[in-house]
Backbone as ProteinMPNN parsed JSONL, in Angstrom:
{"seq_chain_A": "MRTRSIAIVDDDPGVRGSLDSLVRSVGLAGRSFSNGEALLCCGEESRIACIITDLHMPGMTGIELLAELTRRGWRQPVIVMTAFPTDAARALALGGGAQAFLTKPIDPDVLLEAVERAIA", "coords_chain_A": {"N_chain_A": [[0.889, -1.183, 0.022], [0.586, 2.18, -0.903], [1.904, 5.169, 0.552], [-0.191, 7.831, 1.713], [-0.279, 11.013, 0.133], [0.808, 14.506, 0.2], [-0.649, 16.788, -1.806], [0.685, 19.183, -3.889], [-0.109, 22.115, -5.379], [0.816, 24.404, -7.65], [1.777, 26.918, -9.941], [4.332, 27.713, -10.091], [7.452, 26.325, -10.501], [9.585, 26.435, -8.729], [8.435, 26.987, -6.268], [6.862, 24.688, -5.985], [8.849, 22.755, -5.782], [10.244, 23.561, -3.495], [8.252, 23.316, -1.464], [7.684, 20.614, -1.722], [10.137, 19.54, -0.864], [10.018, 20.412, 1.736], [7.827, 19.117, 2.915], [8.661, 16.489, 2.659], [10.858, 16.554, 4.325], [9.824, 16.219, 6.831], [8.974, 13.633, 6.808], [6.736, 13.165, 5.204], [5.046, 12.313, 2.209], [5.268, 13.971, -0.913], [3.467, 15.29, -3.699], [3.577, 16.796, -6.682], [1.86, 19.243, -8.694], [1.273, 21.218, -11.542], [-0.917, 22.681, -11.989], [-4.41, 23.136, -11.215], [-6.063, 21.567, -12.872], [-4.407, 19.481, -13.592], [-4.159, 18.102, -11.135], [-6.829, 17.344, -10.764], [-7.117, 15.508, -12.805], [-5.496, 13.385, -12.14], [-6.166, 10.901, -11.146], [-5.625, 9.714, -8.707], [-6.897, 10.386, -6.378], [-7.629, 9.035, -4.048], [-5.23, 8.515, -2.8], [-4.326, 10.851, -1.835], [-3.761, 12.883, 0.971], [-4.003, 15.548, 1.759], [-4.335, 18.78, 0.366], [-2.375, 21.369, -0.887], [-2.641, 24.45, -2.239], [-1.968, 27.1, -4.553], [-3.385, 30.395, -4.732], [-3.551, 32.199, -6.927], [-3.357, 31.315, -10.186], [-2.555, 30.579, -13.571], [-5.381, 29.816, -15.716], [-7.39, 27.633, -13.965], [-8.142, 28.926, -10.821], [-7.076, 28.884, -7.339], [-9.325, 29.139, -5.704], [-11.279, 28.352, -7.493], [-10.47, 25.71, -7.936], [-10.859, 24.66, -5.415], [-13.713, 24.863, -5.244], [-14.385, 23.057, -7.328], [-13.292, 20.658, -6.393], [-15.01, 20.237, -4.169], [-17.45, 20.04, -5.564], [-16.971, 17.597, -6.869], [-16.873, 15.884, -4.85], [-14.598, 15.378, -3.441], [-12.941, 14.902, -0.393], [-10.596, 15.732, 0.841], [-8.708, 17.76, 3.027], [-7.97, 21.219, 2.278], [-5.473, 23.543, 1.837], [-5.008, 26.932, 1.204], [-2.842, 29.17, -0.355], [-1.28, 32.33, -0.843], [0.47, 35.111, -2.395], [-0.684, 37.433, -2.528], [-2.673, 38.413, -0.5], [-6.062, 39.085, 0.294], [-8.897, 40.439, 2.045], [-11.248, 39.631, 0.927], [-10.533, 37.414, -0.679], [-9.617, 35.717, 1.357], [-11.992, 35.291, 2.698], [-13.501, 34.015, 0.694], [-12.015, 31.648, 0.323], [-11.916, 30.391, 2.889], [-14.64, 30.319, 3.408], [-15.377, 28.649, 1.399], [-14.499, 26.24, 2.25], [-11.787, 25.795, 2.784], [-9.116, 24.679, 4.848], [-7.15, 26.354, 5.809], [-5.694, 29.549, 5.276], [-2.994, 30.856, 3.981], [-0.198, 33.154, 3.785], [2.189, 33.987, 1.348], [5.59, 34.96, 1.425], [5.714, 31.656, 2.513], [5.756, 30.688, 5.891], [7.626, 28.056, 6.986], [7.123, 26.468, 9.385], [4.523, 27.325, 10.1], [3.103, 26.369, 7.889], [3.575, 23.624, 8.061], [2.36, 23.101, 10.522], [-0.268, 23.65, 9.846], [-0.679, 21.626, 7.929], [-0.403, 19.348, 9.543], [-2.514, 19.653, 11.316], [-4.602, 19.428, 9.49], [-4.453, 16.823, 8.475], [-4.728, 15.311, 10.75]], "CA_chain_A": [[0.013, 0.025, 0.032], [1.363, 3.401, -0.948], [1.646, 6.202, 1.533], [-0.874, 8.929, 1.185], [0.685, 12.111, -0.089], [0.41, 15.852, 0.246], [-0.637, 17.318, -3.141], [1.091, 20.619, -3.958], [-0.56, 22.697, -6.666], [1.315, 25.727, -7.863], [2.284, 27.095, -11.306], [5.794, 28.06, -9.995], [8.162, 25.091, -10.19], [10.404, 26.658, -7.519], [7.575, 26.851, -5.046], [6.535, 23.3, -5.874], [10.064, 22.076, -5.333], [10.498, 23.954, -2.068], [7.199, 22.752, -0.629], [7.854, 19.176, -1.797], [11.226, 19.268, 0.022], [9.615, 20.725, 3.147], [6.941, 18.027, 3.437], [9.477, 15.313, 2.707], [11.783, 16.739, 5.472], [9.172, 15.719, 8.045], [8.542, 12.312, 6.593], [5.531, 13.048, 4.456], [5.275, 12.188, 0.76], [4.734, 15.056, -1.703], [3.123, 14.99, -5.073], [3.418, 18.121, -7.198], [1.0, 19.458, -9.844], [1.524, 22.545, -12.032], [-2.197, 23.419, -12.08], [-5.56, 22.427, -10.709], [-6.561, 20.595, -13.831], [-3.568, 18.277, -13.525], [-4.603, 17.401, -9.909], [-8.178, 16.693, -10.918], [-7.035, 14.408, -13.757], [-4.404, 12.477, -11.752], [-6.772, 9.588, -10.917], [-5.107, 9.148, -7.511], [-7.46, 11.115, -5.269], [-7.633, 8.209, -2.79], [-3.912, 8.509, -2.253], [-4.008, 12.211, -1.405], [-4.213, 13.156, 2.294], [-4.18, 16.976, 1.909], [-4.029, 19.541, -0.846], [-1.915, 22.683, -0.746], [-2.808, 25.08, -3.554], [-1.825, 28.559, -4.706], [-4.589, 31.02, -5.104], [-3.491, 32.834, -8.259], [-2.63, 30.473, -11.164], [-3.254, 30.684, -14.871], [-6.465, 28.794, -15.839], [-8.138, 27.471, -12.751], [-7.615, 29.57, -9.563], [-7.159, 28.089, -6.162], [-10.767, 29.137, -5.304], [-12.042, 27.511, -8.48], [-10.077, 24.33, -7.674], [-11.57, 24.291, -4.203], [-15.115, 24.629, -5.6], [-14.463, 21.846, -8.154], [-13.012, 19.531, -5.439], [-16.218, 20.104, -3.392], [-18.452, 19.553, -6.49], [-16.663, 16.252, -7.173], [-16.99, 15.111, -3.601], [-13.302, 15.131, -2.748], [-13.018, 15.258, 1.006], [-9.338, 16.113, 1.382], [-8.54, 19.19, 3.461], [-7.264, 22.07, 1.353], [-4.783, 24.752, 2.342], [-4.854, 27.869, 0.149], [-1.752, 30.094, -0.049], [-1.127, 33.408, -1.78], [1.348, 36.231, -2.151], [-1.51, 38.695, -2.591], [-3.838, 38.175, 0.33], [-7.123, 40.161, 0.544], [-9.961, 39.901, 2.967], [-12.264, 38.946, 0.065], [-9.998, 36.114, -1.005], [-9.564, 34.866, 2.56], [-13.373, 34.878, 3.02], [-13.897, 33.044, -0.288], [-11.312, 30.365, 0.591], [-12.399, 29.771, 4.093], [-16.091, 30.021, 3.22], [-15.484, 27.546, 0.46], [-14.134, 25.058, 2.928], [-10.352, 25.647, 2.989], [-8.756, 24.544, 6.227], [-6.219, 27.397, 6.186], [-5.4, 30.523, 4.2], [-1.652, 31.341, 4.292], [0.392, 34.173, 3.023], [3.588, 33.762, 0.873], [6.331, 33.744, 1.512], [5.195, 30.708, 3.55], [6.548, 30.284, 7.073], [7.622, 26.555, 7.003], [6.499, 26.013, 10.577], [3.106, 27.563, 10.008], [2.56, 25.451, 6.921], [3.631, 22.235, 8.582], [1.334, 22.969, 11.546], [-1.566, 23.59, 9.136], [-0.839, 20.284, 7.316], [-0.567, 18.409, 10.631], [-3.948, 19.836, 11.8], [-5.491, 19.004, 8.407], [-4.401, 15.353, 8.339], [-4.849, 14.638, 11.988]], "C_chain_A": [[0.892, 1.238, -0.008], [0.944, 4.366, 0.108], [0.805, 7.285, 0.919], [-0.025, 10.166, 1.114], [-0.004, 13.449, 0.1], [0.493, 16.377, -1.185], [-0.276, 18.806, -3.092], [0.771, 21.099, -5.321], [-0.129, 24.165, -6.778], [1.966, 25.779, -9.238], [3.788, 27.406, -11.248], [6.579, 26.796, -9.587], [9.058, 25.273, -8.981], [9.679, 26.458, -6.242], [7.246, 25.371, -4.876], [7.675, 22.51, -5.268], [10.351, 22.326, -3.867], [9.515, 23.273, -1.137], [7.319, 21.241, -0.585], [9.023, 18.801, -0.802], [10.836, 19.491, 1.487], [8.78, 19.567, 3.672], [7.77, 16.732, 3.566], [10.429, 15.344, 3.942], [11.169, 16.276, 6.773], [8.544, 14.329, 7.859], [7.273, 12.101, 5.829], [5.898, 12.924, 2.971], [4.602, 13.358, 0.056], [4.429, 14.616, -3.081], [2.797, 16.397, -5.704], [2.629, 18.179, -8.555], [1.159, 20.977, -10.27], [0.246, 23.374, -12.112], [-3.288, 22.494, -11.451], [-6.098, 21.285, -11.582], [-5.709, 19.278, -13.723], [-3.897, 17.443, -12.261], [-5.89, 16.686, -10.14], [-8.114, 15.522, -11.892], [-6.052, 13.31, -13.28], [-4.899, 11.091, -11.508], [-6.269, 8.919, -9.573], [-5.673, 9.862, -6.264], [-7.476, 10.319, -3.943], [-6.3, 8.112, -2.094], [-3.443, 9.869, -1.728], [-4.585, 12.469, -0.038], [-4.639, 14.67, 2.451], [-3.723, 17.612, 0.628], [-3.563, 20.96, -0.426], [-1.903, 23.351, -2.07], [-2.519, 26.586, -3.511], [-3.161, 29.145, -5.081], [-4.614, 31.49, -6.526], [-2.647, 31.924, -9.165], [-3.321, 30.708, -12.487], [-4.323, 29.513, -15.009], [-7.255, 28.773, -14.545], [-7.426, 28.053, -11.515], [-7.716, 28.596, -8.464], [-8.593, 28.008, -5.617], [-11.589, 28.281, -6.238], [-11.769, 25.998, -8.272], [-10.847, 23.843, -6.444], [-13.041, 24.007, -4.422], [-15.286, 23.314, -6.41], [-14.209, 20.58, -7.293], [-14.311, 19.241, -4.676], [-17.313, 19.458, -4.35], [-18.218, 18.074, -6.798], [-16.717, 15.312, -5.994], [-15.646, 14.713, -3.021], [-13.383, 15.686, -1.351], [-11.66, 15.713, 1.677], [-9.359, 17.552, 1.891], [-7.62, 19.994, 2.475], [-6.707, 23.297, 2.08], [-4.539, 25.684, 1.187], [-3.739, 28.867, 0.601], [-1.668, 31.139, -1.205], [-0.102, 34.43, -1.419], [0.57, 37.508, -2.153], [-2.795, 38.483, -1.807], [-4.819, 39.416, 0.362], [-8.15, 39.573, 1.432], [-10.951, 39.14, 2.159], [-11.798, 37.501, -0.312], [-9.973, 35.166, 0.138], [-10.996, 34.373, 2.899], [-13.89, 33.846, 1.98], [-13.269, 31.657, 0.001], [-11.853, 29.691, 1.762], [-13.897, 29.416, 4.078], [-16.336, 28.892, 2.285], [-14.994, 26.211, 1.013], [-12.62, 24.787, 3.148], [-10.113, 25.515, 4.479], [-7.896, 25.661, 6.747], [-6.046, 28.314, 5.032], [-4.07, 31.168, 4.665], [-1.039, 32.33, 3.302], [1.82, 33.831, 2.65], [4.338, 35.017, 1.153], [5.88, 32.92, 2.779], [6.19, 30.511, 4.718], [6.494, 28.767, 7.139], [6.903, 26.003, 8.227], [5.01, 26.175, 10.598], [2.458, 26.604, 8.971], [2.498, 24.033, 7.459], [2.526, 22.024, 9.726], [-0.038, 22.881, 10.903], [-1.779, 22.203, 8.509], [-1.12, 19.264, 8.42], [-2.015, 18.447, 11.149], [-4.881, 19.267, 10.748], [-5.581, 17.504, 8.261], [-4.594, 14.585, 9.586], [-6.179, 13.881, 12.12]], "O_chain_A": [[1.849, 1.337, 0.76], [-0.215, 4.398, 0.522], [1.01, 7.653, -0.237], [0.863, 10.359, 1.945], [-1.231, 13.531, 0.154], [1.587, 16.419, -1.748], [-0.871, 19.577, -2.34], [1.287, 20.589, -6.315], [-0.651, 25.039, -6.085], [2.62, 24.826, -9.663], [4.452, 27.361, -12.283], [6.402, 26.269, -8.489], [9.273, 24.304, -8.253], [10.176, 25.873, -5.28], [7.334, 24.841, -3.768], [7.484, 21.701, -4.36], [10.659, 21.408, -3.108], [9.916, 22.71, -0.118], [7.086, 20.633, 0.459], [8.891, 17.864, -0.014], [11.32, 18.782, 2.369], [9.021, 19.089, 4.781], [7.571, 15.969, 4.511], [10.754, 14.303, 4.514], [11.888, 15.969, 7.724], [7.697, 13.907, 8.647], [6.757, 10.984, 5.79], [6.956, 13.391, 2.549], [3.471, 13.706, 0.396], [5.042, 13.682, -3.599], [1.853, 17.068, -5.285], [2.736, 17.294, -9.403], [1.17, 21.866, -9.419], [0.291, 24.593, -12.28], [-3.095, 21.302, -11.213], [-6.512, 20.228, -11.107], [-6.231, 18.164, -13.759], [-3.91, 16.214, -12.323], [-6.036, 15.528, -9.749], [-8.958, 14.628, -11.83], [-5.825, 12.363, -14.032], [-4.122, 10.146, -11.647], [-6.473, 7.724, -9.358], [-5.01, 9.932, -5.229], [-7.349, 10.895, -2.863], [-6.222, 7.684, -0.943], [-2.32, 10.014, -1.246], [-5.791, 12.3, 0.144], [-5.553, 14.973, 3.217], [-2.87, 17.096, -0.095], [-4.272, 21.658, 0.298], [-1.218, 22.882, -2.978], [-2.81, 27.249, -2.515], [-3.99, 28.466, -5.687], [-5.565, 31.228, -7.261], [-1.44, 31.767, -8.979], [-4.516, 31.0, -12.534], [-4.145, 28.415, -14.482], [-7.736, 29.812, -14.092], [-6.28, 27.717, -11.217], [-8.374, 27.566, -8.608], [-9.027, 26.961, -5.135], [-12.494, 27.566, -5.807], [-12.654, 25.152, -8.402], [-11.411, 22.749, -6.444], [-13.58, 23.046, -3.874], [-16.234, 22.563, -6.182], [-14.869, 19.558, -7.481], [-14.678, 18.072, -4.552], [-17.98, 18.489, -3.987], [-19.193, 17.344, -6.975], [-16.616, 14.094, -6.14], [-15.57, 13.804, -2.194], [-13.839, 16.811, -1.144], [-11.601, 16.021, 2.867], [-9.946, 18.44, 1.271], [-6.642, 19.471, 1.941], [-7.407, 23.975, 2.832], [-3.895, 25.265, 0.226], [-3.706, 29.325, 1.744], [-1.952, 30.837, -2.364], [0.185, 34.614, -0.236], [1.103, 38.565, -1.816], [-3.876, 38.386, -2.387], [-4.41, 40.574, 0.445], [-8.266, 38.354, 1.563], [-11.463, 38.114, 2.608], [-12.566, 36.54, -0.262], [-10.252, 33.976, -0.013], [-11.197, 33.233, 3.316], [-14.623, 32.923, 2.334], [-13.947, 30.633, -0.078], [-12.23, 28.522, 1.685], [-14.344, 28.409, 4.626], [-17.376, 28.236, 2.348], [-15.064, 25.183, 0.339], [-12.227, 23.721, 3.622], [-10.799, 26.142, 5.286], [-7.873, 25.927, 7.948], [-6.235, 27.9, 3.888], [-4.049, 31.931, 5.631], [-1.356, 32.31, 2.113], [2.601, 33.429, 3.513], [3.737, 36.091, 1.116], [5.712, 33.436, 3.884], [7.356, 30.194, 4.486], [5.41, 28.216, 7.332], [6.098, 25.087, 8.061], [4.291, 25.286, 11.054], [1.359, 26.1, 9.205], [1.49, 23.34, 7.322], [1.902, 20.97, 9.845], [-0.887, 22.119, 11.364], [-2.884, 21.662, 8.538], [-1.983, 18.402, 8.254], [-2.639, 17.413, 11.382], [-5.889, 18.66, 11.11], [-6.646, 16.963, 7.961], [-4.63, 13.354, 9.56], [-6.429, 13.246, 13.145]]}, "name": "protein", "num_of_chains": 1, "seq": "MRTRSIAIVDDDPGVRGSLDSLVRSVGLAGRSFSNGEALLCCGEESRIACIITDLHMPGMTGIELLAELTRRGWRQPVIVMTAFPTDAARALALGGGAQAFLTKPIDPDVLLEAVERAIA"}
């Protein structure tokens, strides 16, 4: 049986790599996706324990991804992150079911605490 992984959805390959390294540093498995559509098409939703997504991405935004995950019945907790936080975006994310709304640059300890709470 494969370990359940933390899905990392961000259009920036540097951010994906950094977050993947971070989750792996605490013994979690990471799985990176360059956009929401790639996550939705992966066919491995049962192997995903938590989803970390950027808010602003070309194509599907993090809010749109959150809504689509809900529509499809995915039950994984979602953590939304952004370099451009607004009260409206925070309200949309948290109102849409996100477990946390974090500001980039991400504090590694804050992110890991949010992931631990989400998968507990």
